[in-house]
C-alpha positions in Angstrom: 120.2 160.1 99.2 120.5 156.3 98.3 117.3 154.7 96.6 116.0 152.4 98.7 116.4 148.2 97.5 113.6 147.3 95.9 111.2 145.0 97.7 108.4 142.0 97.0 105.0 141.4 99.0 104.3 137.7 98.0 101.2 136.6 98.8 100.5 132.9 98.9 96.7 131.2 99.0 97.6 127.6 99.6 95.4 124.4 100.7 96.1 125.0 104.5 97.1 128.4 104.8 96.8 132.1 103.3 100.6 133.3 104.1 102.6 137.1 103.4 105.9 138.5 103.6 108.2 140.7 102.0 111.2 139.6 99.7 114.9 141.3 98.9 115.8 141.6 95.5 117.8 138.8 96.3 114.8 136.5 97.0 115.9 136.4 100.4 112.7 137.0 103.1 112.5 140.3 105.4 112.6 138.9 108.9 109.5 140.1 110.4 107.2 140.8 107.8 105.8 137.1 107.9 101.9 136.6 108.2 99.8 133.9 108.2 95.9 132.7 108.4 95.6 129.2 108.4 92.1 127.5 106.9 90.5 124.4 106.5 88.4 123.1 103.1 84.8 122.3 104.0 84.5 118.6 102.9 81.6 116.7 102.7 79.5 112.9 102.1 79.7 112.6 97.8 82.8 114.2 97.5 82.5 117.7 98.2 85.7 119.9 99.0 85.1 123.6 98.8 86.6 126.8 100.0 84.6 129.9 100.9 85.4 133.0 98.7 84.7 135.5 100.3 86.1 134.1 103.4 89.9 133.3 101.4 89.0 137.1 100.6 89.2 138.4 103.9 92.6 135.6 104.9 94.6 137.4 101.7 93.5 140.7 103.2 94.2 140.0 107.0 97.8 138.8 105.9 98.9 142.2 103.8 97.3 144.6 106.4 99.7 142.3 109.0 103.3 142.5 106.8 102.3 146.0 105.6 101.8 146.7 109.7 105.4 144.7 110.3 107.1 146.4 108.0 109.0 149.5 109.7 109.8 151.9 106.7 106.4 150.6 104.5 107.8 151.7 102.0 110.0 150.8 98.4 107.6 148.0 97.3 107.9 147.8 94.2 105.9 144.9 93.3 103.3 142.4 94.3 102.9 138.7 93.6 100.6 136.5 94.2 100.4 132.2 94.2 97.5 129.8 94.9 97.0 126.2 94.9 95.9 125.2 91.5 92.8 123.9 90.1 90.3 125.4 92.3 87.5 127.5 90.6 85.7 129.9 91.6 82.7 131.9 90.0 81.7 135.1 89.4 79.3 138.3 88.7 80.0 140.9 86.2 81.4 142.8 89.3 83.3 140.2 90.4 82.3 139.3 93.5 81.9 135.2 94.0 78.4 133.2 93.1 80.1 129.9 94.0 82.7 128.5 96.1 86.0 127.6 95.2 85.7 124.0 94.0 88.7 122.6 94.7 91.2 120.0 93.5 89.8 117.6 96.3 86.5 117.9 94.8 85.8 115.0 93.1 82.0 115.5 92.6 82.7 115.6 89.1 84.7 112.2 88.4 81.1 110.6 86.6 81.6 114.1 84.4 85.6 113.1 83.6 84.0 109.5 82.7 81.6 110.8 80.0 83.8 113.5 79.1 86.7 110.6 78.4 84.0 108.7 76.8 83.3 111.4 74.4 86.4 112.6 73.2 89.7 111.3 72.4 91.4 111.6 76.1 94.6 111.0 74.8 94.3 113.9 72.2 92.8 115.7 74.6 95.8 114.7 77.4 98.9 115.7 74.6 96.9 118.8 73.8 96.7 120.1 77.1 98.4 118.4 78.9 96.0 117.7 81.5 94.4 113.8 81.8 90.3 114.5 82.0 90.1 113.8 85.4 87.7 115.4 88.2 90.7 117.2 89.5 90.8 119.1 86.5 88.4 122.5 85.3 85.9 120.4 82.2 85.1 118.3 84.7 84.3 120.9 87.1 82.0 123.3 84.7 80.6 120.0 83.0 79.4 118.5 86.5 78.2 122.8 87.5 76.0 122.6 83.6 74.8 119.6 85.0 73.7 120.1 88.3 73.6 123.2 88.5 72.1 124.7 85.3 70.7 128.2 85.9 74.0 129.0 88.3 76.2 128.1 85.0 74.7 130.7 82.8 74.4 133.3 85.2 78.4 133.5 85.8 80.0 135.5 84.2 83.5 135.0 84.6 84.9 131.2 85.5 88.6 131.7 87.8 90.9 130.7 90.1 90.6 131.9 93.7 94.1 134.2 92.8 92.0 136.1 89.6 89.4 136.6 92.2 91.5 139.0 94.7 93.7 140.9 92.0 90.4 141.4 90.4 88.8 143.0 93.0 92.1 145.0 94.3 92.7 145.7 91.0 90.6 145.3 88.5 93.0 143.5 86.6 91.5 140.4 84.1 94.5 138.3 83.7 95.0 134.7 83.9 98.7 133.5 83.9 100.5 130.4 81.8 100.9 128.6 84.9 97.3 128.9 86.1 95.7 128.5 82.9 97.9 125.8 81.9 97.1 124.0 84.8 93.3 124.2 84.4 92.8 121.4 82.0 91.6 124.1 79.0 94.6 125.2 77.6 95.8 124.1 74.3 99.6 124.0 74.6 99.9 124.4 70.3 98.0 127.5 70.6 98.9 128.5 74.0 95.6 130.1 74.4 92.4 128.2 76.2 91.4 124.9 74.3 88.5 125.2 71.8 86.8 122.1 71.3 86.5 121.8 75.3 85.1 124.9 75.6 82.9 123.7 72.5 81.7 120.9 74.4 81.3 122.3 77.6 79.2 124.8 76.0 81.7 127.6 77.3 82.5 130.7 75.5 86.0 132.2 75.8 84.9 135.4 76.8 83.8 133.8 80.4 87.4 133.0 81.0 90.1 135.8 81.6 92.4 136.4 78.7 95.7 134.7 79.4 98.9 137.1 80.1 102.1 136.6 81.4 104.6 138.3 84.1 104.7 141.3 81.5 101.9 142.3 82.0 101.2 143.6 85.7 98.6 146.4 86.4 99.8 149.4 88.9 97.2 151.4 91.3 94.1 150.3 93.1 90.5 150.1 93.6 88.4 151.5 96.5 88.7 150.6 99.2 91.9 149.2 98.9 93.8 152.4 97.5 92.9 153.9 100.9 93.6 150.7 102.9 97.0 149.9 101.3 98.8 153.5 100.4 102.1 151.7 100.2 101.1 149.8 97.6 99.7 152.0 95.5 102.9 152.5 93.0 103.6 148.9 93.1 103.0 146.5 89.9 100.9 143.6 90.7 101.4 140.6 88.6 99.1 137.8 87.7 98.5 134.7 89.7 100.7 132.1 89.7 100.7 128.9 90.4 102.0 127.8 93.8 103.5 124.6 92.1 105.4 126.3 89.5 106.6 128.4 92.0 107.9 125.9 94.1 109.9 124.5 91.9 111.6 128.0 91.3 111.8 129.0 95.5 113.4 125.6 95.9 115.9 126.6 93.4 115.0 123.3 91.3 114.8 125.2 87.8 117.0 122.9 85.8 117.1 119.2 84.4 119.9 118.6 86.5 117.5 118.9 89.8 114.1 117.1 90.5 111.8 119.2 93.5 109.4 116.8 95.9 107.6 118.4 97.7 105.3 117.0 100.9 102.7 119.7 101.8 98.7 118.8 102.4 99.4 116.8 99.3 102.3 115.8 97.5 104.1 115.9 94.2 107.5 115.2 92.2 108.4 117.6 89.6 110.6 118.6 86.6 111.5 122.2 84.9 112.3 121.8 81.1 113.0 124.0 78.3 110.0 124.2 75.8 109.9 125.5 72.4 105.8 127.5 72.8 105.6 126.0 68.5 106.7 122.5 69.9 104.8 120.9 72.3 106.6 118.0 74.4 105.1 114.5 74.4 103.2 114.0 78.0 104.1 110.9 79.5 101.8 108.6 80.9 100.7 109.1 84.3 102.7 112.7 84.3 101.2 116.0 83.4 102.8 119.1 82.0 101.9 122.6 82.9 103.6 126.2 81.8 106.5 127.7 84.0 106.6 130.4 81.6 106.7 130.5 77.6 110.0 129.2 77.9 109.9 126.4 80.0 107.3 123.4 81.1 106.6 121.6 84.8 106.5 118.2 84.4 105.9 115.6 87.0 103.4 114.1 89.3 100.8 115.0 92.0 99.2 113.1 95.3 95.9 114.3 96.3 97.4 112.6 99.7 100.1 113.6 101.6 101.0 115.6 104.9 97.0 115.4 105.3 96.4 111.8 105.5 99.4 111.8 108.0 97.0 114.2 109.7 93.6 112.8 109.1 95.6 109.0 110.4 97.8 110.6 113.4 94.3 111.8 114.5 91.6 109.2 114.1 94.3 106.4 115.5 94.7 108.7 118.5 98.0 107.8 118.8 98.1 109.7 121.9 101.8 110.8 121.2 104.0 114.1 121.0 105.0 114.7 117.6 108.5 113.7 118.2 107.5 110.9 119.9 105.7 109.4 116.7 108.7 110.5 114.6 111.1 108.4 116.7 108.9 105.5 116.6 108.5 105.6 112.9 112.4 105.6 112.7 112.9 103.1 114.6 110.4 100.4 113.2 111.4 97.8 110.6 110.6 99.0 107.5 107.6 97.4 105.7 107.8 95.3 109.0 103.7 95.8 109.7 102.6 93.2 107.4 100.1 95.9 105.9 99.0 96.8 102.4 97.8 100.7 101.6 96.2 102.1 99.2 96.5 106.4 100.3 93.6 107.6 98.0 91.2 109.1 100.7 91.5 112.2 98.4 90.9 109.9 95.5 93.7 108.8 93.4 95.7 111.5 90.8 99.0 110.6 89.4 99.9 107.8 88.5 96.6 105.7 87.5 94.0 109.1 87.6 91.5 106.9 88.6 89.2 109.5 90.6 86.7 107.2 91.7 89.4 105.5 93.6 89.4 105.0 97.8 91.7 104.4 100.8 92.2 101.0 101.8 94.3 99.5 104.7 94.7 95.6 103.9 96.1 93.0 106.4 95.0 93.9 109.7 95.7 91.6 112.8 94.7 91.8 116.1 97.6 92.7 117.0 97.8 95.9 114.9 98.6 99.0 116.5 97.1 102.3 115.6 101.4 103.2 114.9 101.4 100.2 112.4 98.6 101.9 110.9 100.4 105.1 110.4 103.6 103.9 109.5 102.2 101.8 106.6 100.5 105.2 105.7 103.5 106.9 105.3 104.8 104.4 103.4 102.1 103.9 101.2 102.5 107.7 100.6 106.3 107.0 99.6 105.2 104.5 97.4 103.1 106.5 95.3 106.1 109.0 94.6 108.5 106.2 93.5 105.8 105.4 91.3 106.0 108.9 89.9 109.8 109.2 90.3 109.8 105.9 87.9 108.1 107.7 85.2 109.9 111.1 85.8 113.4 110.1 85.6 112.5 108.4 82.2 111.7 111.9 80.7 114.4 113.5 82.9 118.5 112.0 80.9 121.2 111.6 83.7 121.0 111.5 87.5 119.5 114.7 88.8 119.5 115.6 92.3 116.3 115.3 94.3 115.5 118.4 96.6 112.8 118.0 98.9 110.4 120.8 100.2 107.1 121.5 102.3 106.2 121.8 105.6 105.9 117.9 106.3 109.3 117.3 106.1 110.5 119.7 107.7 108.1 119.1 110.3 109.4 115.7 110.5 112.9 113.6 109.8 110.3 110.2 109.8 108.6 111.4 106.1 112.6 112.4 104.8 113.9 109.1 105.9 111.2 106.7 104.2 111.3 108.6 101.1 115.0 108.0 101.3 114.5 104.4 101.9 112.0 103.9 99.5 113.6 105.8 96.2 116.8 104.7 97.6 117.9 107.6 96.5 119.4 110.5 99.1 116.7 113.5 99.5 118.6 116.8 100.3 115.8 119.0 101.8 115.5 122.7 101.1 116.0 124.8 103.9 113.7 127.5 102.7 110.3 127.8 104.6 108.0 129.1 101.8 109.3 127.7 98.2 106.1 129.5 96.6 106.1 132.6 98.3 109.7 133.0 97.2 109.3 131.2 93.8 106.3 133.9 93.1 108.8 137.1 94.3 111.2 135.7 92.2 109.1 135.5 88.9 108.3 138.8 89.9 111.7 140.3 90.0 112.9 138.4 86.7 110.1 140.2 85.2 111.2 143.5 86.4 114.6 143.3 85.5 116.4 142.6 88.1 119.5 140.5 87.7 119.0 138.0 90.1 120.8 134.5 90.1 118.9 133.6 93.4 116.7 131.5 91.5 119.4 129.2 89.6 121.4 128.7 92.7 121.8 125.8 94.7 119.1 126.3 97.4 120.4 126.4 100.8 120.1 122.8 102.2 118.8 121.8 106.2 119.6 118.1 106.3 120.0 115.4 103.6 118.7 111.7 104.2 120.4 108.7 102.8 118.8 105.3 102.1 119.7 102.7 105.1 121.2 99.8 104.3 119.0 96.9 103.2 115.5 98.6 103.4 115.0 99.1 100.0 114.8 95.8 99.7 111.5 95.5 102.0 109.9 98.3 100.1 110.1 97.3 97.1 108.2 93.9 97.7 105.5 96.1 99.6 105.0 98.1 95.9 104.7 94.9 94.7 101.5 93.9 97.1 100.2 97.8 96.9 100.5 97.5 92.9 98.3 93.9 93.5 96.2 95.3 95.7 95.4 98.2 93.5 94.7 95.8 90.3 92.6 93.8 92.5 90.5 96.9 93.6 90.4 98.7 90.7 91.1 96.7 87.4 94.1 98.3 86.1 97.5 98.7 86.8 98.6 102.0 88.8 101.5 102.0 86.3 
């Protein structure tokens, strides 16, 4: 009797939905096993952007239920991979139940605390040591805000973790934080590959209140009640520590070497590349960028935008264009590049790369009586592309040669205008990966690698659905508009956007 080929259940908690599905040993998704549940962050004045930890847990459970129901054999699942959005902080009690909401990457209430930490500490030294700037998106500022504003809660919390660690603790009893999650927290010391003692001391936080840093060599087997009864097919499976969706996305779209840069537009936006690293000799972190670990021998270097597909969705809804998506796309593709005379700062969620100003806010300058809603939407899409161009300039200085740019993310798959505008602005071809769930696939591939399966899928060139090429003459128009955006940024915030 032939032994069935191993399957990996991959779960992805993203900023706008929770997904699950099965992948085979080559990293190919198993048709008919995908499940998806949408969700939204809770937003309010003052910069609050939270998610309900129990609600997300319930969506994860629903997705796993549905995927297992869709798998006809309900057997052969060798391992479970889990990835989640980065920078989401949740506090739990001694039993692992949530005492706080998930304070997400978009929450800017800790902007003042980030500024005070920068003044108190050597901010550049911290950035080189952790790979992350002192900014409201990262854990040091979030924890400082909670300590100042909710002191009782700060001391009541037994463990601080991400939503991935939260779920896995309740499913399996696992208490482990992967390198990719730890290194994107702002609390990770790149020299010691452990939690940063200086920052913990400054925050008044004992290391025992964070999960130990592990990686793919430390899976667990078995489930806790009631999940051992609910998911019998997963009882023998190896459950691995939660991974960051950004690193997983690079793996899933084949961007794991210096000759490929991944450009992602989903809810947010990011430009990321992978390079080899010696754990005992940390790399230099270039101004405007960050570095996170993919695994002990590789790191991710890049930049990220808080506004991507979310800005497009907000503008399209708020401006009430009354156009179908294909009509919006056609209109944006037909419009003269930067022909609207507008300058936009796309910082609805604050500025991350490259200026890292959490107090930055969005702006539209240059409106006239004849300015249309479509003009504003076009200017918003182009403005996001200009921020991508700023990250790309810094990243290409770090990556020798002329790397191929691979596009991924839901916004690129749903809109040809995004791809064309980005190709025009970057003045580069943009090859869009066919894989619809790059993060889920990447998590599955990393788990398969840890299990010793010799799949070459991770290193192979991704399947390309479409390639955009820059249209003649467009780059020059966009360069002039980029200069206007830089001038507006400097005029409002008093510093260049790098």
